[in-house]
C-alpha positions, -999 to +999 in steps of 0.1 A: +109-457+149+109-472+116+118-445+104+150-442+121+162-474+108+159-461+081+182-434+082+204-455+107+212-480+073+217-446+050+246-446+072+226-406+086+235-418+119+229-383+134+193-385+117+191-418+127+193-411+167+165-377+164+140-396+157+151-429+180+150-404+206+119-390+193+104-428+201+122-427+233+104-400+244+068-408+233+073-447+249+080-424+280+053-401+281+029-432+271+047-456+302+050-475+271+081-497+286+085-518+260+084-495+230+115-478+252+134-510+252+136-512+217+144-470+214+171-480+237+174-515+218+178-489+183+200-461+196+222-492+208+222-501+179+237-469+153+259-459+189+275-495+175+278-490+142+294-456+148+324-475+166+308-461+203+316-491+223+309-475+255+279-461+246+265-489+232+274-515+265+255-484+289+220-478+259+217-516+261+226-519+299+198-501+301+173-516+278+181-548+292+169-534+326+136-525+314+133-564+302+140-577+330+121-553+347+090-565+322+094-604+328+099-599+363+062-578+365+050-602+339+054-634+362+046-614+394+007-605+380+009-647+363+015-663+399-010-636+417-032-652+393-026-688+393-032-689+434 
């Protein structure tokens, strides 16, 4: 994921997207939801930098949904353990 950030900073957006897509796929394969959300945020940042605002919003919304889901899951586990 850090390589994607470097390529984005250099303006190599296509290469950055490739790295973030790979990171997103690895997150899905390993069931790392937090990693997926972070990868989606990074992809959204590239789309924003490219001026692809609709795609950026769509990607950020996916990341937000995962983040909300993780928070709800954590609350549910915490609530259950507290009883």
